[in-house]
SEFIZA-3560 file (N, C-alpha, C; in Angstrom, 3 decimals):
REM SEFIZA-3560
<numar><xx>0.789</xx><yy>-1.169</yy><zz>0.024</zz><atom>N</atom></numar>
<numar><xx>0.040</xx><yy>0.015</yy><zz>-0.014</zz><atom>CA</atom></numar>
<numar><xx>0.897</xx><yy>1.219</yy><zz>-0.007</zz><atom>C</atom></numar>
<numar><xx>0.521</xx><yy>2.220</yy><zz>-0.778</zz><atom>N</atom></numar>
<numar><xx>1.213</xx><yy>3.435</yy><zz>-0.778</zz><atom>CA</atom></numar>
<numar><xx>0.178</xx><yy>4.608</yy><zz>-0.618</zz><atom>C</atom></numar>
<numar><xx>0.504</xx><yy>5.455</yy><zz>0.265</zz><atom>N</atom></numar>
<numar><xx>-0.500</xx><yy>6.583</yy><zz>0.624</zz><atom>CA</atom></numar>
<numar><xx>0.308</xx><yy>7.856</yy><zz>0.317</zz><atom>C</atom></numar>
<numar><xx>-0.351</xx><yy>8.863</yy><zz>-0.333</zz><atom>N</atom></numar>
<numar><xx>0.268</xx><yy>10.156</yy><zz>-0.534</zz><atom>CA</atom></numar>
<numar><xx>-0.479</xx><yy>11.209</yy><zz>0.138</zz><atom>C</atom></numar>
<numar><xx>0.128</xx><yy>12.116</yy><zz>0.742</zz><atom>N</atom></numar>
<numar><xx>-0.549</xx><yy>13.247</yy><zz>1.446</zz><atom>CA</atom></numar>
<numar><xx>0.046</xx><yy>14.529</yy><zz>0.839</zz><atom>C</atom></numar>
<numar><xx>-0.859</xx><yy>15.448</yy><zz>0.376</zz><atom>N</atom></numar>
<numar><xx>-0.314</xx><yy>16.712</yy><zz>-0.124</zz><atom>CA</atom></numar>
<numar><xx>-0.574</xx><yy>17.792</yy><zz>0.792</zz><atom>C</atom></numar>
<numar><xx>0.491</xx><yy>18.540</yy><zz>1.081</zz><atom>N</atom></numar>
<numar><xx>0.525</xx><yy>19.633</yy><zz>2.030</zz><atom>CA</atom></numar>
<numar><xx>0.334</xx><yy>21.036</yy><zz>1.443</zz><atom>C</atom></numar>
<numar><xx>-0.194</xx><yy>21.914</yy><zz>2.192</zz><atom>N</atom></numar>
<numar><xx>-0.470</xx><yy>23.296</yy><zz>1.662</zz><atom>CA</atom></numar>
<numar><xx>0.704</xx><yy>23.935</yy><zz>1.165</zz><atom>C</atom></numar>
<numar><xx>1.960</xx><yy>23.593</yy><zz>1.652</zz><atom>N</atom></numar>
<numar><xx>3.165</xx><yy>24.345</yy><zz>1.185</zz><atom>CA</atom></numar>
<numar><xx>3.690</xx><yy>23.618</yy><zz>-0.212</zz><atom>C</atom></numar>
<numar><xx>2.970</xx><yy>22.682</yy><zz>-0.737</zz><atom>N</atom></numar>
<numar><xx>3.400</xx><yy>22.095</yy><zz>-1.960</zz><atom>CA</atom></numar>
<numar><xx>4.140</xx><yy>20.794</yy><zz>-1.837</zz><atom>C</atom></numar>
<numar><xx>4.449</xx><yy>20.413</yy><zz>-0.566</zz><atom>N</atom></numar>
<numar><xx>5.206</xx><yy>19.174</yy><zz>-0.371</zz><atom>CA</atom></numar>
<numar><xx>4.289</xx><yy>18.007</yy><zz>-0.471</zz><atom>C</atom></numar>
<numar><xx>4.820</xx><yy>16.868</yy><zz>-0.686</zz><atom>N</atom></numar>
<numar><xx>4.064</xx><yy>15.570</yy><zz>-0.716</zz><atom>CA</atom></numar>
<numar><xx>4.756</xx><yy>14.695</yy><zz>0.243</zz><atom>C</atom></numar>
<numar><xx>3.895</xx><yy>14.012</yy><zz>1.074</zz><atom>N</atom></numar>
<numar><xx>4.334</xx><yy>13.014</yy><zz>2.078</zz><atom>CA</atom></numar>
<numar><xx>3.899</xx><yy>11.702</yy><zz>1.506</zz><atom>C</atom></numar>
<numar><xx>4.743</xx><yy>10.606</yy><zz>1.766</zz><atom>N</atom></numar>
<numar><xx>4.526</xx><yy>9.269</yy><zz>1.217</zz><atom>CA</atom></numar>
<numar><xx>4.702</xx><yy>8.308</yy><zz>2.296</zz><atom>C</atom></numar>
<numar><xx>3.694</xx><yy>7.375</yy><zz>2.520</zz><atom>N</atom></numar>
<numar><xx>3.939</xx><yy>6.255</yy><zz>3.385</zz><atom>CA</atom></numar>
<numar><xx>3.741</xx><yy>4.892</yy><zz>2.649</zz><atom>C</atom></numar>
<numar><xx>4.663</xx><yy>4.044</yy><zz>2.971</zz><atom>N</atom></numar>
<numar><xx>4.733</xx><yy>2.701</yy><zz>2.330</zz><atom>CA</atom></numar>
<numar><xx>4.515</xx><yy>1.672</yy><zz>3.366</zz><atom>C</atom></numar>
<numar><xx>4.046</xx><yy>0.484</yy><zz>2.913</zz><atom>N</atom></numar>
<numar><xx>4.073</xx><yy>-0.660</yy><zz>3.777</zz><atom>CA</atom></numar>
<numar><xx>5.056</xx><yy>-1.642</yy><zz>3.234</zz><atom>C</atom></numar>
<numar><xx>5.040</xx><yy>-2.794</yy><zz>3.875</zz><atom>N</atom></numar>
<numar><xx>6.042</xx><yy>-3.888</yy><zz>3.559</zz><atom>CA</atom></numar>
<numar><xx>5.921</xx><yy>-4.508</yy><zz>2.226</zz><atom>C</atom></numar>
<numar><xx>4.750</xx><yy>-4.269</yy><zz>1.503</zz><atom>N</atom></numar>
<numar><xx>4.487</xx><yy>-4.945</yy><zz>0.271</zz><atom>CA</atom></numar>
<numar><xx>5.013</xx><yy>-3.996</yy><zz>-0.842</zz><atom>C</atom></numar>
<numar><xx>5.415</xx><yy>-2.761</yy><zz>-0.615</zz><atom>N</atom></numar>
<numar><xx>5.857</xx><yy>-1.815</yy><zz>-1.601</zz><atom>CA</atom></numar>
<numar><xx>7.222</xx><yy>-2.269</yy><zz>-2.094</zz><atom>C</atom></numar>
<numar><xx>7.403</xx><yy>-2.337</yy><zz>-3.368</zz><atom>N</atom></numar>
<numar><xx>8.685</xx><yy>-2.647</yy><zz>-4.018</zz><atom>CA</atom></numar>
<numar><xx>9.497</xx><yy>-1.408</yy><zz>-4.435</zz><atom>C</atom></numar>
<numar><xx>10.785</xx><yy>-1.628</yy><zz>-4.631</zz><atom>N</atom></numar>
<numar><xx>11.574</xx><yy>-0.448</yy><zz>-5.056</zz><atom>CA</atom></numar>
<numar><xx>11.166</xx><yy>-0.028</yy><zz>-6.405</zz><atom>C</atom></numar>
<numar><xx>10.627</xx><yy>-0.845</yy><zz>-7.261</zz><atom>N</atom></numar>
<numar><xx>10.113</xx><yy>-0.368</yy><zz>-8.580</zz><atom>CA</atom></numar>
<numar><xx>8.968</xx><yy>0.399</yy><zz>-8.384</zz><atom>C</atom></numar>
<numar><xx>8.162</xx><yy>0.277</yy><zz>-7.420</zz><atom>N</atom></numar>
<numar><xx>7.011</xx><yy>1.104</yy><zz>-7.146</zz><atom>CA</atom></numar>
<numar><xx>7.471</xx><yy>2.507</yy><zz>-6.757</zz><atom>C</atom></numar>
<numar><xx>8.420</xx><yy>2.606</yy><zz>-5.896</zz><atom>N</atom></numar>
<numar><xx>9.020</xx><yy>3.867</yy><zz>-5.533</zz><atom>CA</atom></numar>
<numar><xx>9.641</xx><yy>4.563</yy><zz>-6.678</zz><atom>C</atom></numar>
<numar><xx>10.361</xx><yy>3.890</yy><zz>-7.535</zz><atom>N</atom></numar>
<numar><xx>10.952</xx><yy>4.356</yy><zz>-8.727</zz><atom>CA</atom></numar>
<numar><xx>9.860</xx><yy>5.007</yy><zz>-9.608</zz><atom>C</atom></numar>
<numar><xx>8.746</xx><yy>4.211</yy><zz>-9.798</zz><atom>N</atom></numar>
<numar><xx>7.706</xx><yy>4.733</yy><zz>-10.669</zz><atom>CA</atom></numar>
<numar><xx>6.996</xx><yy>6.070</yy><zz>-10.118</zz><atom>C</atom></numar>
<numar><xx>6.875</xx><yy>6.038</yy><zz>-8.830</zz><atom>N</atom></numar>
<numar><xx>6.295</xx><yy>7.334</yy><zz>-8.194</zz><atom>CA</atom></numar>
<numar><xx>7.198</xx><yy>8.536</yy><zz>-8.437</zz><atom>C</atom></numar>
<numar><xx>8.494</xx><yy>8.279</yy><zz>-8.214</zz><atom>N</atom></numar>
<numar><xx>9.472</xx><yy>9.398</yy><zz>-8.539</zz><atom>CA</atom></numar>
<numar><xx>9.424</xx><yy>9.800</yy><zz>-9.854</zz><atom>C</atom></numar>
<numar><xx>9.331</xx><yy>8.965</yy><zz>-10.858</zz><atom>N</atom></numar>
<numar><xx>9.265</xx><yy>9.219</yy><zz>-12.249</zz><atom>CA</atom></numar>
<numar><xx>7.939</xx><yy>10.120</yy><zz>-12.447</zz><atom>C</atom></numar>
<numar><xx>6.842</xx><yy>9.725</yy><zz>-11.908</zz><atom>N</atom></numar>
<numar><xx>5.663</xx><yy>10.413</yy><zz>-12.038</zz><atom>CA</atom></numar>
<numar><xx>5.709</xx><yy>11.835</yy><zz>-11.533</zz><atom>C</atom></numar>
<numar><xx>6.532</xx><yy>12.158</yy><zz>-10.467</zz><atom>N</atom></numar>
<numar><xx>6.734</xx><yy>13.419</yy><zz>-10.031</zz><atom>CA</atom></numar>
<numar><xx>7.888</xx><yy>14.222</yy><zz>-10.626</zz><atom>C</atom></numar>
<numar><xx>8.438</xx><yy>13.641</yy><zz>-11.699</zz><atom>N</atom></numar>
<numar><xx>9.370</xx><yy>14.295</yy><zz>-12.495</zz><atom>CA</atom></numar>
<numar><xx>10.841</xx><yy>14.088</yy><zz>-12.220</zz><atom>C</atom></numar>
<numar><xx>11.146</xx><yy>12.980</yy><zz>-11.448</zz><atom>N</atom></numar>
<numar><xx>12.579</xx><yy>12.685</yy><zz>-11.305</zz><atom>CA</atom></numar>
<numar><xx>12.975</xx><yy>12.127</yy><zz>-12.704</zz><atom>C</atom></numar>
<numar><xx>14.041</xx><yy>12.694</yy><zz>-13.249</zz><atom>N</atom></numar>
<numar><xx>14.345</xx><yy>12.445</yy><zz>-14.675</zz><atom>CA</atom></numar>
<numar><xx>14.786</xx><yy>11.059</yy><zz>-15.041</zz><atom>C</atom></numar>
<numar><xx>15.463</xx><yy>10.318</yy><zz>-14.162</zz><atom>N</atom></numar>
<numar><xx>15.881</xx><yy>9.103</yy><zz>-14.542</zz><atom>CA</atom></numar>
<numar><xx>15.668</xx><yy>7.993</yy><zz>-13.411</zz><atom>C</atom></numar>
<numar><xx>14.624</xx><yy>7.339</yy><zz>-13.357</zz><atom>N</atom></numar>
<numar><xx>14.262</xx><yy>6.447</yy><zz>-12.307</zz><atom>CA</atom></numar>
<numar><xx>15.311</xx><yy>5.259</yy><zz>-12.133</zz><atom>C</atom></numar>
<numar><xx>16.040</xx><yy>5.015</yy><zz>-13.132</zz><atom>N</atom></numar>
<numar><xx>17.003</xx><yy>3.927</yy><zz>-13.034</zz><atom>CA</atom></numar>
<numar><xx>18.176</xx><yy>4.233</yy><zz>-12.188</zz><atom>C</atom></numar>
<numar><xx>18.425</xx><yy>5.545</yy><zz>-11.818</zz><atom>N</atom></numar>
<numar><xx>19.629</xx><yy>5.845</yy><zz>-11.087</zz><atom>CA</atom></numar>
<numar><xx>19.393</xx><yy>5.930</yy><zz>-9.600</zz><atom>C</atom></numar>
<numar><xx>18.018</xx><yy>5.785</yy><zz>-9.155</zz><atom>N</atom></numar>
<numar><xx>17.745</xx><yy>5.754</yy><zz>-7.738</zz><atom>CA</atom></numar>
<numar><xx>18.143</xx><yy>4.377</yy><zz>-7.178</zz><atom>C</atom></numar>
<numar><xx>18.864</xx><yy>4.539</yy><zz>-5.996</zz><atom>N</atom></numar>
<numar><xx>19.303</xx><yy>3.336</yy><zz>-5.293</zz><atom>CA</atom></numar>
<numar><xx>18.801</xx><yy>3.239</yy><zz>-3.867</zz><atom>C</atom></numar>
<numar><xx>18.411</xx><yy>2.043</yy><zz>-3.539</zz><atom>N</atom></numar>
<numar><xx>17.912</xx><yy>1.832</yy><zz>-2.096</zz><atom>CA</atom></numar>
<numar><xx>18.751</xx><yy>0.804</yy><zz>-1.365</zz><atom>C</atom></numar>
<numar><xx>18.791</xx><yy>1.043</yy><zz>-0.078</zz><atom>N</atom></numar>
<numar><xx>19.475</xx><yy>0.121</yy><zz>0.721</zz><atom>CA</atom></numar>
<numar><xx>18.324</xx><yy>-0.740</yy><zz>1.455</zz><atom>C</atom></numar>
<numar><xx>18.747</xx><yy>-1.987</yy><zz>1.660</zz><atom>N</atom></numar>
<numar><xx>17.786</xx><yy>-2.916</yy><zz>2.417</zz><atom>CA</atom></numar>
<numar><xx>18.038</xx><yy>-2.729</yy><zz>3.935</zz><atom>C</atom></numar>
<numar><xx>17.006</xx><yy>-2.558</yy><zz>4.634</zz><atom>N</atom></numar>
<numar><xx>17.096</xx><yy>-2.364</yy><zz>6.044</zz><atom>CA</atom></numar>
<numar><xx>16.367</xx><yy>-3.590</yy><zz>6.727</zz><atom>C</atom></numar>
<numar><xx>17.058</xx><yy>-4.271</yy><zz>7.661</zz><atom>N</atom></numar>
<numar><xx>16.536</xx><yy>-5.407</yy><zz>8.354</zz><atom>CA</atom></numar>
<numar><xx>16.280</xx><yy>-5.040</yy><zz>9.880</zz><atom>C</atom></numar>
//
């Protein structure tokens, strides 16, 4: 699940659950104008 919250100052907050994949986050960044979603890197946290 992905939830987006839009703030009055133009910022966007995002909450993710354990089923969210890194490709999901890359897609969201692309939608918001991040130019190259392939360059985004994530670290796994345990």
